[in-house]
N, C-alpha and C positions, 0 to 999 in steps of 0.2 A: 680700202689699202691698210697696209699694217701705219700702227704709230706707237708710239712709246707712255700711250695711256692704260698701262696693261691691267687686261682682269681677266677671270679662271678662261685658258684653254686658249689665251692669246700666245702666238710663238715671241715669246720675251728673251730669246738670248738664241745663235747659234755659235759653235766651235767645229775645229777642224782640226783632225788628229792626223800627225803629219808624220811618216817615217824620217824626218830633218827638218827640222823646224826653223833652219837659217834659210836653206832653200828655199822652202815655203814662205816665209817673211818675202823674201826678197822677189818674185816671179810674182804675189797679190800686192804690191808695192808698187812695182811695173805697170801690171796691171791697172790696179784702183787708186793707185797713187795713197795707196795707205800707211800708215806707220806703225810697227809693233813695239809696243811697249813691253818688258817683261813685269810682271805680277811680284816679282821678287824670287830669295834664294830661297824662301820654302814654298814656294807653289810648283816645285819641279820642272822645272823649263817653263811653265803653264803663262800667256801671257795675252796682250789683248790689241787687235787692229783699230785702231784708230782714225779717224777724219776730223781734222780740225781741232784737235784734243779733245772727242769724245770719241765712245766705243762704240764701236761697228760692227762687232764681233770678235771669236779670241783662237786663241793656236797654244798645241801641247803636242806634246808627242804622245805617241800612241801606245795604249796603257792596256790592253786587251791581247792575251797570245792570239797569234793570226790573224789579227786584224786588218786591214786593207785602210788603203786613206778615206778618210770621207766624212763631207759634211753631216753634223747634228744638228737639231732640230732640239727646244726645246722649249717647253708651254707650259704656261703659268698655271698651278693648283696649289689652291690655300691650304691644301691640307693631304702634305706627300705621303703619309703614311696609311692615308686612305684613298690614295689613286693607288698607290702600288696593290691592295689588296682588291681594289677592283679590275687592275689590269691581269692579276692570276684569275680573278672570280669568271673573267672576259673571256681568256683562253692567251690571253699574252705569258711572258716569262719577263720576269728583275733580273738583268744582267749585273745592274749595280744598285743595291740595297739603299734605299734611301740614307745622306751622310750630311753631317753638317759641315759645311764649307768653311770654316775659320771664323764665321758670326754673319760671314756676307748670304748665306740663304744656305737652303736644303736642297739637292741633288742627288738626283736617279736617275739611272740608265734601266727602258725599257727595248722591249720587242715586240709588234704587234703581232698577230696570229697567222699572217699571214706575210711572217717575218722581217715587215721593215724596223729598223732602229729607230728608237728616237728619245729623249730625253724632257724630262719635268722639273723646272724652276721652283722654288716657293721660295720669295723673295724674304733675306733678312736687312741687310745695309745697301746691298746691292739689287737694284728694284728690275735691271736687266739692260738693254740695249738702248744706247743714248742718243742713237741716230735713225729713222727710216723710212722709207719710202722718198729718198731725195736721190740724185744720183752717186752710185759706187757704194748704197744701203742696201739692207734687206726690204723687198717690194711686195714679195709674195714667197710663198713653201705650197711643195703638192706633192702630193701623192700617189707614186703611181704602182699600181695593187691590181693583182688577177680577177679579185671582185670586188667592187667599188663598195657594192650598197654593204658588202656583209663588212668594210672597212667602216663603212659611214656609223654604222650601227656599234661598232664597238669604240670607237672613240667619242661619240654620241654618250656612250654610258660612264665615260669617262670625264667629259667636259659638258655635257649638253649640246654640244655644236650643231647646228642647223644645217639644211645644206638645199642648192636650188641647181633642176638640170637645168644646161642650154648645150644648145646642138652646137659643137666645132667639128673643123676638118675630117670627115672620118670617122666621129667618136660621139657617145653623149659624156659631156663633162660637167662635173658636179662641184660647184663650186661653196666654199666651206663661209662658213658665220658664226662668231660667236652668240653663243645661248639667250642675251638681253638684248636687246635694242633693235633700231632699224638692222633690218636683216643686211640689207644692201651697205649701210658702212660700215657695217660688223665682220662683212667677209675680209678674209685674210690670205686664204690660198682656195687648192682645190684637189680634186683627185681624179687621176684620167687613169684610163684601162691600160695593161699591157699591152706593147707595139711592136706586133715580131716576138719571133721565137731568142730566147737569151736576154730580155732586157732584164735587166733588176728587179724588183720590190725596195723601191728604197723615198725615200722623202727626198726632195732634192732643192733646195734654196733658188729664189732667183734674186738676182744686184738689179736695183734699178739704173739706166746710164742713158748719157744724153747720146751719144751714138755706136749703137751695136755691132756695127761693122768695122769699128774703128777698135772695140774690147776686143774684136775675133783675130783684128787682126795681130793685138799687142797680145793674146792671148797664142797666137803661133807662133813671134819672135823670141818668146821667153820660154818657149819648149812644152808648152801645153799642145791639146791637140781640140779638134771641131768635133764634136760628137754631130751633131746637125746647126749646119748653114746657118746665119741668118736670113730671117723668112716673115713675112707681112702675115699677121694673124686678123683677120674683122674684127676690127671695134678692142682688140687689146693692145695692139702693139706692134712691134718687131723684136724679134726672139731670133737668140740661138742657145744650143746646148753643147758646152763645154767641159772640158777635162784640166785640171792642173799638170805636170810634171812626173806626181805624183798617183794619177788615174784618179783624184777627189775631182768627182761630179758635180755643175753648176750651172747657171742659168742665167742668162742676164737682159733685160725687157726693156726697151724704149717703148715706155707706154706711149699710147693712142691720147691725146691733148683731151680728147673728152674725157680719158679713165684716169688722169693725172690728178 
């Protein structure tokens, strides 16, 4: 599962683009107990979701014309300029050219060849998230895409990721791992084929929770919606797919104790 000892290709940051950051901060505060802390007047409304004073995500206003509210997953690069070139060489697109973020690190935003949006963070003073894989923090990231094998080839070209197939209900699921070290210990996410007509190609963040059903209830009480009710996945845990009031999609997972 995810940790905060980030290496090349690790998911090291997530942020939410929202049309109403105040409403988003209130919603996630009610659901996960997060506090929102502004990054300062020069940050254009951007700030941090924190748990126990440690950053677990970030929030900012929508910056791209016509963009809908969504969570963005960032992956670590040691050379973001080279990563940007590799994205283009692999058939993807650069949405935001790599830029220095006030000395905290370098950020670039991209789209993969099948249309899933993602970003890259090259750490400076800010290494990444300060908590992961505990209750109400990021525990897994998942790509939903039409051609999983092509997607894995693309991202392997960027980050050297490895993958391993496993059978899940109704599909072949591919578990992603970092390029070095023990493959199981280095797993951080997966790739799933699109399920049904109209499902969007995207990266989805999963947050670990102590009680998936209780979180589903909180989401509904606070104006969000349930895309997939809480259900048990063998050897994984209890999962639900949800959307906040601005329709940004995320998932929650109560991990199977053997996987925690």
